[in-house]
RODO-2510 file (C-alpha; in nm, 4 decimals, decimal comma):
residues 548
     n   res          X          Y          Z
     1     m     2,1621    -2,8481    -0,2258
     2     s     2,3650    -2,6988     0,0490
     3     k     2,1915    -2,6206     0,3503
     4     p     2,0641    -2,2344     0,3723
     5     v     2,2543    -1,9990     0,5642
     6     l     2,1862    -1,7943     0,9195
     7     l     2,4621    -1,5572     0,9296
     8     t     2,5314    -1,3403     1,2534
     9     v     2,7885    -1,0700     1,2421
    10     d     2,9416    -0,8959     1,5595
    11     d     3,2647    -0,7292     1,6077
    12     d     3,2736    -0,8491     1,9963
    13     p     3,4373    -1,2160     1,9435
    14     g     3,2528    -1,3197     2,2950
    15     v     2,9071    -1,1941     2,1510
    16     s     2,9697    -1,3281     1,7901
    17     r     3,0325    -1,7035     1,9199
    18     a     2,7529    -1,6831     2,1575
    19     v     2,4899    -1,6055     1,8733
    20     a     2,6793    -1,8497     1,6532
    21     r     2,6435    -2,1241     1,9650
    22     d     2,2634    -2,0621     2,0030
    23     l     2,1725    -2,0719     1,6348
    24     r     2,3631    -2,4242     1,5749
    25     r     2,2034    -2,5687     1,8967
    26     r     1,8747    -2,5288     1,7791
    27     y     1,8902    -2,5224     1,3545
    28     a     2,2206    -2,6990     1,2742
    29     e     2,0078    -2,9877     1,1383
    30     s     1,8504    -2,7863     0,8895
    31     y     2,0535    -2,4817     0,8358
    32     r     2,4417    -2,3970     0,8101
    33     v     2,5577    -2,1039     1,0813
    34     v     2,8243    -1,8620     0,9361
    35     r     2,9990    -1,6041     1,1732
    36     a     3,1770    -1,3118     1,0964
    37     e     3,3302    -1,0031     1,3157
    38     s     3,3050    -0,7301     1,0833
    39     g     3,0684    -0,5957     0,8120
    40     r     3,3242    -0,6158     0,5402
    41     q     3,4335    -1,0067     0,6394
    42     a     3,0580    -1,0735     0,6419
    43     l     2,9660    -0,8930     0,2785
    44     d     3,2758    -1,1286     0,1661
    45     a     3,1028    -1,4383     0,2704
    46     l     2,7707    -1,3212     0,1328
    47     s     2,9213    -1,2879    -0,2127
    48     e     3,0766    -1,6336    -0,1762
    49     l     2,7609    -1,7759    -0,0601
    50     r     2,5750    -1,6066    -0,3940
    51     l     2,8645    -1,7100    -0,6354
    52     r     2,8470    -2,0541    -0,5234
    53     g     2,4549    -2,0521    -0,5377
    54     d     2,3766    -2,0672    -0,1718
    55     d     2,0673    -1,9121    -0,0117
    56     t     2,0507    -1,6963     0,3023
    57     a     1,7789    -1,7245     0,5314
    58     v     1,8619    -1,4706     0,8116
    59     m     2,1284    -1,2134     0,8794
    60     l     2,1691    -1,1167     1,2262
    61     a     2,3911    -0,7871     1,2587
    62     d     2,5103    -0,5812     1,5578
    63     h     2,4516    -0,2192     1,5526
    64     r     2,7431    -0,0870     1,7057
    65     m     3,0347    -0,1932     1,4779
    66     p     3,3137     0,0192     1,3420
    67     e     3,4007     0,1095     1,0206
    68     m     3,0495    -0,0115     0,9043
    69     n     2,7345    -0,0355     1,1638
    70     g     2,4668    -0,2959     1,1479
    71     v     2,2294    -0,0828     0,9255
    72     e     2,5087    -0,0018     0,6827
    73     f     2,6166    -0,3785     0,6540
    74     l     2,2197    -0,4847     0,6181
    75     e     2,1538    -0,2166     0,3534
    76     r     2,4692    -0,3108     0,1251
    77     a     2,3736    -0,7063     0,2028
    78     m     2,0272    -0,6779     0,0375
    79     d     2,1920    -0,6307    -0,2852
    80     l     2,3081    -0,9716    -0,2407
    81     f     2,0177    -1,1590    -0,0709
    82     p     1,6960    -0,9406    -0,0941
    83     y     1,4801    -1,2050     0,0555
    84     a     1,6833    -1,2938     0,3600
    85     r     1,5404    -1,1694     0,6585
    86     r     1,7127    -0,8887     0,8252
    87     v     1,7557    -0,8533     1,2051
    88     l     1,9256    -0,6182     1,4018
    89     l     2,0887    -0,6920     1,7519
    90     t     2,1026    -0,3898     1,9625
    91     a     2,1497    -0,2786     2,3237
    92     y     1,8163    -0,1075     2,4762
    93     a     2,0189     0,2545     2,4505
    94     d     2,0007     0,2135     2,0833
    95     t     1,6269     0,1284     1,9849
    96     d     1,5838     0,4858     1,8596
    97     a     1,8448     0,3917     1,5727
    98     a     1,6781     0,0189     1,5617
    99     i     1,3403     0,1826     1,4784
   100     r     1,4861     0,4117     1,2160
   101     a     1,6534     0,0960     1,0620
   102     i     1,2951    -0,0108     0,9959
   103     n     1,2367     0,2199     0,7177
   104     v     1,5850     0,2426     0,5985
   105     v     1,6360    -0,1285     0,5652
   106     d     1,3013    -0,2686     0,6083
   107     l     1,4106    -0,4127     0,9082
   108     d     1,2208    -0,7418     1,0018
   109     h     1,2984    -0,7234     1,3720
   110     y     1,5578    -0,5930     1,6094
   111     l     1,6583    -0,8217     1,8989
   112     l     1,7547    -0,6464     2,2378
   113     k     2,0870    -0,8037     2,3852
   114     p     2,1259    -1,0058     2,6052
   115     w     1,8710    -1,2449     2,5047
   116     d     1,8573    -1,4921     2,7782
   117     p     1,6987    -1,7144     2,8276
   118     p     1,7258    -1,7929     2,4169
   119     e     1,4183    -2,0195     2,4570
   120     e     1,1814    -1,7273     2,5592
   121     k     1,3786    -1,4164     2,4044
   122     f     1,5951    -1,5598     2,1119
   123     y     1,4648    -1,8647     1,9563
   124     p     1,0806    -1,7324     1,8855
   125     v     1,2054    -1,4324     1,6856
   126     i     1,4191    -1,6592     1,4945
   127     d     1,1497    -1,9038     1,4181
   128     a     0,9167    -1,6424     1,3205
   129     q     1,1859    -1,4962     1,0809
   130     i     1,2567    -1,8466     0,9018
   131     d     0,8935    -1,9409     0,8759
   132     a     0,8356    -1,5686     0,7339
   133     w     1,1700    -1,6827     0,4716
   134     a     1,0301    -1,9796     0,3777
   135     r     0,6823    -1,8382     0,2915
   136     t     0,8234    -1,6177     0,0696
   137     d     0,8399    -1,6610    -0,3112
   138     r     1,2296    -1,6192    -0,3836
   139     r     1,2164    -1,6913    -0,7516
   140     p     1,3936    -1,3910    -0,9182
   141     p     1,1374    -1,1666    -1,0855
   142     g     1,1246    -1,2076    -1,4774
   143     e     1,1425    -0,8907    -1,6937
   144     l     0,7655    -0,8018    -1,7710
   145     r     0,7881    -0,5469    -2,0607
   146     v     0,5415    -0,2782    -2,1273
   147     v     0,5189    -0,0983    -2,4764
   148     g     0,3198     0,2036    -2,5197
   149     h     0,2843     0,5638    -2,6348
   150     r     0,4284     0,8071    -2,3507
   151     w     0,0722     1,0258    -2,3113
   152     s    -0,1724     0,7368    -2,3586
   153     a    -0,4005     0,7350    -2,0514
   154     r    -0,4440     0,3460    -2,0789
   155     c    -0,0476     0,2831    -2,0672
   156     y    -0,0331     0,5114    -1,7524
   157     e    -0,2992     0,2965    -1,6201
   158     v    -0,1726    -0,0149    -1,6808
   159     r     0,2176     0,1312    -1,5457
   160     d     0,0179     0,2380    -1,2383
   161     f    -0,1510    -0,0784    -1,1906
   162     l     0,1722    -0,2727    -1,2119
   163     a     0,3454    -0,0039    -0,9942
   164     r     0,0886    -0,0195    -0,7072
   165     h     0,1068    -0,4191    -0,7013
   166     q     0,4656    -0,3516    -0,6659
   167     v     0,5329    -0,5725    -1,0102
   168     p     0,8708    -0,5016    -1,1571
   169     y     0,8587    -0,3899    -1,5110
   170     t     1,0181    -0,2090    -1,8102
   171     w     0,8644     0,0742    -1,9687
   172     l     0,9247     0,1026    -2,3527
   173     m     0,8205     0,3388    -2,5780
   174     d     0,6533     0,2256    -2,8967
   175     g     0,8961     0,4436    -3,1101
   176     d     1,2344     0,3196    -2,9332
   177     p     1,4264     0,0266    -3,1340
   178     e     1,3480    -0,2275    -2,8849
   179     g     0,9951    -0,1503    -2,8270
   180     a     0,9213    -0,1124    -3,2128
   181     e     1,0855    -0,4537    -3,2522
   182     l     0,8299    -0,5987    -2,9731
   183     v     0,5438    -0,4505    -3,1448
   184     a     0,6431    -0,5868    -3,5146
   185     a     0,6874    -0,9126    -3,3707
   186     a     0,3485    -0,9131    -3,2116
   187     g     0,2009    -0,8076    -3,5475
   188     a     0,1304    -0,4227    -3,4568
   189     p    -0,1049    -0,4965    -3,2075
   190     e    -0,3467    -0,2442    -3,0210
   191     l    -0,1272    -0,0521    -2,7486
   192     p    -0,0327    -0,0700    -2,4497
   193     l     0,1529    -0,4402    -2,5379
   194     i     0,2581    -0,6410    -2,2376
   195     v     0,5132    -0,8891    -2,3251
   196     t     0,5492    -1,1317    -2,0068
   197     t     0,8332    -1,3039    -1,8604
   198     d     0,7469    -1,6345    -2,0687
   199     g     0,7177    -1,4499    -2,3940
   200     a     0,3796    -1,4247    -2,4110
   201     a     0,1849    -1,1114    -2,5818
   202     l    -0,0954    -0,9185    -2,4385
   203     s    -0,2739    -0,6224    -2,6277
   204     a    -0,4242    -0,3838    -2,4522
   205     p    -0,5188    -0,6202    -2,1703
   206     s    -0,8048    -0,5246    -1,9359
   207     d    -0,6974    -0,5111    -1,5132
   208     a    -0,8469    -0,8755    -1,5051
   209     e    -0,6420    -1,0235    -1,7730
   210     l    -0,3126    -0,8270    -1,6696
   211     a    -0,3776    -0,9726    -1,3025
   212     s    -0,4181    -1,3099    -1,4245
   213     a    -0,0943    -1,2768    -1,6349
   214     i     0,0976    -1,1637    -1,3241
   215     g    -0,0347    -1,4176    -1,0929
   216     l    -0,2783    -1,1936    -0,9003
   217     a    -0,5554    -1,4025    -0,6968
   218     g    -0,8862    -1,2817    -0,8184
   219     t    -1,1074    -1,5997    -0,7352
   220     p    -1,2354    -1,7167    -0,4190
   221     s    -1,1030    -2,0550    -0,2898
   222     t    -1,4904    -2,1424    -0,1256
   223     g    -1,7914    -2,0338    -0,1334
   224     f    -1,8355    -1,9393     0,2353
   225     y    -1,6440    -1,7620     0,4826
   226     d    -1,7037    -1,5946     0,8357
   227     l    -1,6056    -1,2839     0,7290
   228     i    -1,5907    -1,0683     0,3769
   229     v    -1,4196    -0,7283     0,4021
   230     v    -1,4921    -0,5361     0,1089
   231     g    -1,2029    -0,3241     0,0237
   232     g    -0,8338    -0,3312     0,0882
   233     g    -0,7203    -0,0218     0,2208
   234     p    -0,5843     0,0324     0,5637
   235     s    -0,9258    -0,0236     0,7294
   236     g    -0,9972    -0,3469     0,5096
   237     l    -0,6355    -0,4485     0,6003
   238     g    -0,6436    -0,3993     0,9498
   239     a    -0,9719    -0,5951     0,9528
   240     a    -0,7859    -0,8755     0,7645
   241     v    -0,5344    -0,8909     1,0083
   242     y    -0,7452    -0,8720     1,3180
   243     g    -1,0002    -1,1181     1,1492
   244     a    -0,7496    -1,3970     1,0311
   245     s    -0,5406    -1,3535     1,3309
   246     e    -0,8391    -1,4476     1,5590
   247     g    -0,9304    -1,7259     1,3629
   248     l    -1,2264    -1,6183     1,1396
   249     r    -1,1964    -1,7310     0,7796
   250     t    -1,1356    -1,4296     0,6196
   251     v    -1,1566    -1,2965     0,2598
   252     v    -1,0446    -0,9355     0,1473
   253     v    -1,1981    -0,8397    -0,1884
   254     e    -1,0400    -0,5388    -0,3403
   255     r    -1,0949    -0,3830    -0,6750
   256     r    -0,7884    -0,2146    -0,7976
   257     a    -0,4882    -0,2436    -0,5383
   258     l    -0,4333    -0,3149    -0,1612
   259     g    -0,3544    -0,0128     0,0444
   260     g    -0,6405     0,2350    -0,0975
   261     q    -0,5618     0,5731    -0,1411
   262     a    -0,3035     0,5452     0,1246
   263     g    -0,1144     0,3396    -0,0707
   264     q    -0,0625     0,5698    -0,3156
   265     s     0,0823     0,8461    -0,0452
   266     s     0,4630     0,9217    -0,0959
   267     r     0,5035     0,9544     0,2419
   268     i     0,2861     0,9159     0,5992
   269     e     0,4597     1,1076     0,8639
   270     n     0,2386     1,0992     1,1593
   271     y     0,1450     0,7212     1,1907
   272     l     0,2511     0,5649     1,5157
   273     g     0,5504     0,3589     1,5405
   274     f     0,7155     0,5279     1,2173
   275     p     0,9409     0,8293     1,3353
   276     d     1,0963     0,8662     0,9860
   277     g     0,7797     0,8239     0,8045
   278     v     0,6724     0,5634     0,5871
   279     s     0,5530     0,5375     0,2381
   280     g     0,2093     0,4464     0,1414
   281     a     0,3402     0,1597    -0,0609
   282     q     0,5515     0,0097     0,2444
   283     l     0,2747     0,0194     0,4692
   284     a     0,0234    -0,1524     0,2765
   285     d     0,2767    -0,4178     0,1760
   286     r     0,3561    -0,4817     0,5522
   287     a     0,0309    -0,4974     0,6066
   288     r    -0,0431    -0,7600     0,2955
   289     r     0,2381    -0,9906     0,4076
   290     q     0,0799    -0,9806     0,7847
   291     a    -0,2782    -1,0351     0,6633
   292     d    -0,1260    -1,3300     0,4499
   293     r     0,0642    -1,4880     0,7355
   294     f    -0,2419    -1,4756     0,9387
   295     g    -0,4024    -1,6892     0,6411
   296     a    -0,6759    -1,4005     0,5113
   297     e    -0,7474    -1,4817     0,1750
   298     l    -0,6835    -1,1413    -0,0660
   299     l    -0,8746    -1,1240    -0,3777
   300     r    -0,6748    -0,8399    -0,5547
   301     t    -0,8860    -0,7646    -0,8549
   302     g    -1,2278    -0,8675    -0,7609
   303     e    -1,4965    -0,6328    -0,7111
   304     v    -1,8320    -0,6698    -0,5390
   305     t    -2,1356    -0,5103    -0,7565
   306     g    -2,4078    -0,6235    -0,4696
   307     l    -2,4970    -0,7362    -0,1212
   308     e    -2,7824    -0,9282    -0,0083
   309     s    -2,9005    -1,0980     0,2972
   310     h    -3,0039    -1,4371     0,2976
   311     g    -3,1301    -1,5597     0,6224
   312     t    -2,8463    -1,5300     0,8430
   313     a    -2,5999    -1,5313     0,5981
   314     r    -2,4653    -1,2172     0,3587
   315     v    -2,4020    -1,2430     0,0298
   316     a    -2,1913    -1,0486    -0,1985
   317     r    -2,2177    -1,0705    -0,5816
   318     l    -1,8997    -1,0137    -0,7806
   319     a    -1,8791    -0,8563    -1,0976
   320     d    -1,8068    -1,1910    -1,2986
   321     g    -2,0934    -1,3351    -1,1256
   322     t    -1,9331    -1,5247    -0,8457
   323     e    -2,1205    -1,4902    -0,5432
   324     i    -1,9572    -1,5878    -0,1889
   325     a    -2,1254    -1,5841     0,1714
   326     a    -2,0504    -1,4928     0,4988
   327     h    -2,1778    -1,4753     0,8547
   328     a    -2,0783    -1,1004     0,8645
   329     v    -1,9323    -0,7971     0,6229
   330     i    -1,7045    -0,5431     0,7069
   331     l    -1,7254    -0,2372     0,4018
   332     s    -1,4249    -0,0619     0,3927
   333     t    -1,4449     0,0791     0,0330
   334     g    -1,2892     0,3876     0,1093
   335     v    -1,3411     0,6854    -0,1274
   336     s    -1,2378     0,8081    -0,4631
   337     y    -1,1130     1,1457    -0,5227
   338     r    -1,3675     1,4109    -0,6712
   339     r    -1,3221     1,5178    -1,0543
   340     l    -1,1989     1,8702    -1,1051
   341     n    -1,4854     2,0813    -1,3156
   342     a    -1,2619     2,2570    -1,4939
   343     e    -1,2550     2,3357    -1,8869
   344     g    -1,0278     2,0976    -2,0750
   345     v    -0,9325     1,8784    -1,7740
   346     d    -1,1068     1,5854    -1,8828
   347     d    -0,9160     1,5896    -2,1835
   348     f    -0,5637     1,5103    -2,0122
   349     v    -0,6552     1,2261    -1,7745
   350     g    -0,3807     1,0227    -1,7694
   351     r    -0,1590     1,2630    -2,0298
   352     g    -0,0720     1,5178    -1,7791
   353     v    -0,3657     1,5288    -1,5515
   354     f    -0,3920     1,2980    -1,2648
   355     y    -0,6281     1,1636    -1,0029
   356     g    -0,4256     1,1054    -0,6878
   357     a    -0,0385     1,0768    -0,6042
   358     a     0,0403     0,9023    -0,9232
   359     l     0,3982     0,8078    -0,8036
   360     t     0,5094     0,6613    -1,1505
   361     e     0,4860     1,0158    -1,2730
   362     a     0,7317     1,1891    -1,0399
   363     p     1,0629     1,1019    -1,1823
   364     a     0,9422     1,2400    -1,5134
   365     c     0,8478     1,5807    -1,3439
   366     a     1,2538     1,6258    -1,3500
   367     g     1,3031     2,0082    -1,3920
   368     e     0,9481     2,0797    -1,5022
   369     e     0,6593     2,3163    -1,3476
   370     v     0,3963     2,1022    -1,1686
   371     a     0,0619     2,1908    -1,0355
   372     v    -0,0897     2,0194    -0,7650
   373     v    -0,4878     2,0982    -0,6414
   374     g    -0,6219     2,0388    -0,3026
   375     g    -0,5826     2,1886     0,0293
   376     a    -0,5760     1,8562     0,2575
   377     n    -0,2693     1,6127     0,3853
   378     s    -0,2642     1,4042     0,0817
   379     a    -0,1987     1,7055    -0,1329
   380     g     0,0790     1,8721     0,0575
   381     q     0,2541     1,5039     0,0566
   382     a     0,2388     1,4782    -0,2970
   383     a     0,3913     1,8380    -0,3377
   384     v     0,6427     1,8024    -0,0988
   385     h     0,7505     1,4599    -0,2769
   386     l     0,7406     1,6266    -0,6223
   387     a     0,9090     1,9137    -0,5208
   388     r     1,2251     1,6678    -0,4983
   389     y     1,1871     1,6485    -0,8743
   390     a     0,9842     1,9214    -1,0606
   391     g     1,1672     2,2751    -1,0911
   392     k     0,8641     2,4354    -0,9301
   393     v     0,5594     2,2981    -0,7718
   394     h     0,2298     2,5137    -0,7566
   395     l    -0,0097     2,4226    -0,4918
   396     v    -0,3441     2,5680    -0,5756
   397     v    -0,5663     2,5877    -0,2868
   398     r    -0,9357     2,7214    -0,3058
   399     a    -0,9422     2,8136     0,0903
   400     d    -0,7909     3,1262     0,2333
   401     g    -0,5283     2,9187     0,4040
   402     l    -0,3879     2,5579     0,4744
   403     d    -0,4224     2,5823     0,8547
   404     k    -0,7978     2,4291     0,8855
   405     s    -0,7412     2,1065     0,6317
   406     m    -0,3984     2,0284     0,6395
   407     s    -0,1572     1,8858     0,9329
   408     h     0,0925     2,1327     1,0964
   409     y     0,3883     1,9551     1,0159
   410     l     0,3375     1,9624     0,6474
   411     i     0,2357     2,3224     0,6348
   412     q     0,6036     2,3660     0,8229
   413     q     0,7590     2,1311     0,5536
   414     i     0,5978     2,3411     0,2485
   415     a     0,7067     2,6560     0,3914
   416     e     1,0362     2,5381     0,4372
   417     t     1,0570     2,4061     0,0612
   418     p     1,1925     2,6765    -0,1599
   419     n     1,0437     2,5261    -0,4734
   420     i     0,6807     2,5063    -0,3867
   421     e     0,4706     2,8124    -0,4378
   422     v     0,1339     2,8184    -0,2442
   423     h    -0,1366     2,9772    -0,4340
   424     t    -0,4203     3,0499    -0,1635
   425     g    -0,7857     3,1149    -0,2507
   426     k    -0,7370     3,0353    -0,6116
   427     t    -0,8656     2,7508    -0,8536
   428     v    -0,7748     2,5724    -1,1743
   429     c    -1,0114     2,6969    -1,4263
   430     a    -0,8751     2,6116    -1,7500
   431     a    -0,6347     2,3147    -1,8970
   432     e    -0,4996     2,3080    -2,2724
   433     g    -0,2591     2,1424    -2,4851
   434     v    -0,2432     1,9280    -2,8028
   435     g    -0,2075     1,5589    -2,7363
   436     r    -0,1250     1,6292    -2,3833
   437     l    -0,1525     1,8820    -2,1168
   438     e     0,0625     2,1866    -2,2054
   439     r    -0,0865     2,5107    -1,9921
   440     l    -0,3134     2,5206    -1,6905
   441     t    -0,4941     2,8962    -1,5907
   442     f    -0,5632     2,9567    -1,2189
   443     a    -0,8548     3,1714    -1,1306
   444     w    -0,9366     3,4084    -0,8270
   445     p    -1,1753     3,6970    -0,7632
   446     g    -0,8979     3,9440    -0,9161
   447     g    -0,8013     3,7864    -1,2094
   448     k    -0,6387     3,4720    -1,4171
   449     k    -0,2718     3,3518    -1,4467
   450     t    -0,1841     3,0981    -1,7023
   451     i     0,1619     2,8920    -1,6619
   452     d     0,3206     2,6598    -1,9101
   453     a     0,2575     2,3243    -1,7139
   454     h     0,2619     1,9306    -1,8099
   455     w     0,1668     1,7927    -1,4953
   456     l    -0,1721     1,8329    -1,2661
   457     f    -0,2029     1,6244    -0,9691
   458     v    -0,5694     1,6755    -0,8411
   459     f    -0,6608     1,6052    -0,4634
   460     i    -1,0100     1,8094    -0,4001
   461     g    -1,1875     1,5914    -0,1785
   462     a    -1,3585     1,2775    -0,1985
   463     e    -1,6702     1,0884    -0,2692
   464     p    -1,7956     0,7233    -0,1414
   465     g    -1,8862     0,5563    -0,4428
   466     t    -2,1532     0,3669    -0,2599
   467     g    -2,4185     0,3425    -0,5257
   468     w    -2,4070    -0,0301    -0,5506
   469     l    -2,5335    -0,0490    -0,1864
   470     d    -2,8613     0,1196    -0,3266
   471     g    -3,1532    -0,0123    -0,1218
   472     f    -2,9463    -0,2188     0,1009
   473     v    -2,7698    -0,0269     0,3815
   474     e    -2,8722     0,3058     0,4858
   475     r    -2,6722     0,6127     0,3661
   476     d    -2,6209     0,9882     0,4260
   477     a    -2,7123     1,2638     0,1672
   478     r    -2,3610     1,2355     0,0460
   479     g    -2,3374     0,8564     0,0019
   480     y    -2,1351     0,7724     0,3222
   481     v    -2,2663     0,4498     0,5026
   482     l    -2,4725     0,5334     0,8270
   483     t    -2,3865     0,3243     1,1753
   484     g    -2,4501     0,2653     1,5003
   485     p    -2,5563     0,6143     1,6917
   486     d    -2,5940     0,7606     1,3685
   487     l    -2,8429     0,5603     1,2571
   488     v    -3,0597     0,5854     1,5761
   489     a    -3,0086     0,9865     1,5814
   490     g    -3,1101     0,9792     1,2560
   491     g    -3,4415     0,7945     1,3039
   492     r    -3,3400     0,5320     1,0725
   493     r    -3,3110     0,2400     1,2750
   494     p    -3,5069    -0,0126     1,0493
   495     a    -3,7847    -0,1803     1,1953
   496     g    -3,6237    -0,5477     1,1168
   497     w    -3,3800    -0,4830     1,3951
   498     p    -3,4099    -0,7123     1,7038
   499     l    -3,5714    -0,4978     1,9668
   500     a    -3,3489    -0,6356     2,2284
   501     r    -3,0591    -0,4583     2,1140
   502     q    -2,9326    -0,1313     1,9390
   503     p    -2,7024    -0,1493     1,6534
   504     y    -2,3221    -0,1490     1,7720
   505     h    -2,0860     0,1379     1,7105
   506     l    -1,9802     0,0529     1,3437
   507     e    -2,3225    -0,1406     1,2153
   508     t    -2,4885    -0,0422     0,9598
   509     s    -2,8464    -0,0722     0,9013
   510     v    -2,8333    -0,4354     0,8157
   511     p    -2,7350    -0,6641     1,1468
   512     g    -2,4054    -0,8266     1,0938
   513     v    -2,2933    -0,5495     0,8331
   514     f    -2,0223    -0,3108     0,9317
   515     a    -1,8429    -0,0328     0,8027
   516     a    -1,4996     0,0895     0,8637
   517     g    -1,2712     0,3530     0,7523
   518     d    -1,3180     0,6546     0,5248
   519     v    -1,6744     0,5088     0,4033
   520     r    -1,8330     0,5490     0,7359
   521     a    -2,0174     0,8795     0,7980
   522     e    -1,8184     1,1065     1,0169
   523     s    -1,4999     0,9329     1,0264
   524     m    -1,1648     1,0980     1,0772
   525     k    -1,0125     1,0381     0,7305
   526     r    -0,7010     0,9505     0,8441
   527     v    -0,5080     0,6205     0,8099
   528     a    -0,4227     0,5540     1,1782
   529     s    -0,8138     0,5982     1,2655
   530     a    -0,8988     0,3634     0,9732
   531     v    -0,6802     0,0881     1,1031
   532     g    -0,8479     0,1454     1,4369
   533     d    -1,2129     0,1077     1,2749
   534     g    -1,0996    -0,2081     1,0972
   535     a    -0,9741    -0,3842     1,4411
   536     m    -1,2753    -0,2461     1,5974
   537     a    -1,5118    -0,3764     1,3632
   538     v    -1,3643    -0,7101     1,3962
   539     a    -1,4088    -0,6879     1,7838
   540     l    -1,7720    -0,6366     1,7042
   541     v    -1,8355    -0,8920     1,4525
   542     h    -1,7317    -1,1432     1,7144
   543     r    -1,9904    -0,9939     1,9448
   544     y    -2,2510    -1,0225     1,6741
   545     l    -2,1873    -1,3835     1,6001
   546     e    -2,2041    -1,4768     1,9782
   547     q    -2,5544    -1,3262     1,9930
   548     a    -2,6517    -1,4443     1,6751
***
């Protein structure tokens, strides 16, 4: 096979030659360097490479080029070589444009000019990009097909599962010609029917069966680790990155999908380093890749059902009966949305009623009336996102305003979006329909109002879901895990604690077991603070291990 390509494009011939010269000096033995002096010329070269079956590892593009700038070139080049690493060459004055490009083209790095000496400023960047490219599974995704009913709750769950794990699939209705053919060929199975890329048919598979079919790891590689992280939301992924990067053998056990509730967010606009916002899926995927790069093990369909202390070891029992042990544990299980207590709502879960963002459903809302219940940031983000598709979005808020529970920037966006109507001081009291949601009724002290709506998205607070920790760690009355000062202040410092020390800030009532993110009592319930908790918890794990 021919050598993979390192492509550089710059309209300044001198700079173009200098980049190509430095690339050849270090990488010529294993890679072929291709040089272009315009975006159009570079796209033509990439098209020829694609036709010949050659691969491209890294693309370096100057930002300031006439006719087609570097960001525009990289955006178009992604269609030809989606797995190539993308680097933008930029002057210091253009760093804002480079940062915006991180979101536009999922830029992997931006490199300031000049880069002398290359041994310090150029080669380490290219080495890292080549290493990341080499680690990427570049096999083209096959066509996974899902056949089911449009208004089946389980069919929705399967589609949401695949979307949250970023697995491409084709959705077919069982009444469509192709869908009906697949159902008949599989012997009229129970729906949903999943047809894998190798032609295997799965009838109404469980999440574990589906995960196995698409190659998601669910079995630990060993029985003992330095650190077990329970939960793969922002705090768990943050702990995985910091733990693994600092040399701890780290495993993350996530029950559903990496990213947690934040991974379902359509747009996070107040996270440091993303001035134009970032989707929850993008943020989760980048964190996953980062944790994987440092060697963290990610069990993406595992469920911890119990914890025990065996001497200095902490043992986690998984739902399939497997046990894994570690020196320390970080609980980062997050929270789940509280169920809406309204007549008829439970009958339509997955058939018009959705808890969380349910981004897979947004395009299907085109032109329709949609209701969002909740007054916090997650509800506001969902309302703004859905307004791009729906004819009208009703934001139903129990409180008399949004100021106390929602960020100011979201309140402004909602006010500036003409097809969002905010209903303060109201609740959803009833849902009706035949086979799917068709009508919703709002109630307030002065009366009721019924609207025709096929979609209801619920964000009404959260519950920690920590019942599986009964008898192991101390929790507050709502089920949130108590840590550090909260334990001491509440007089709940366990008798077994060493008298020589107090529990660390994020440490639970069990030495060596820490809590991070939303599951922790008195946490801020923000993505940034959750990531900070994960990093801090790892620092405290190190301190604990040094003293153990």
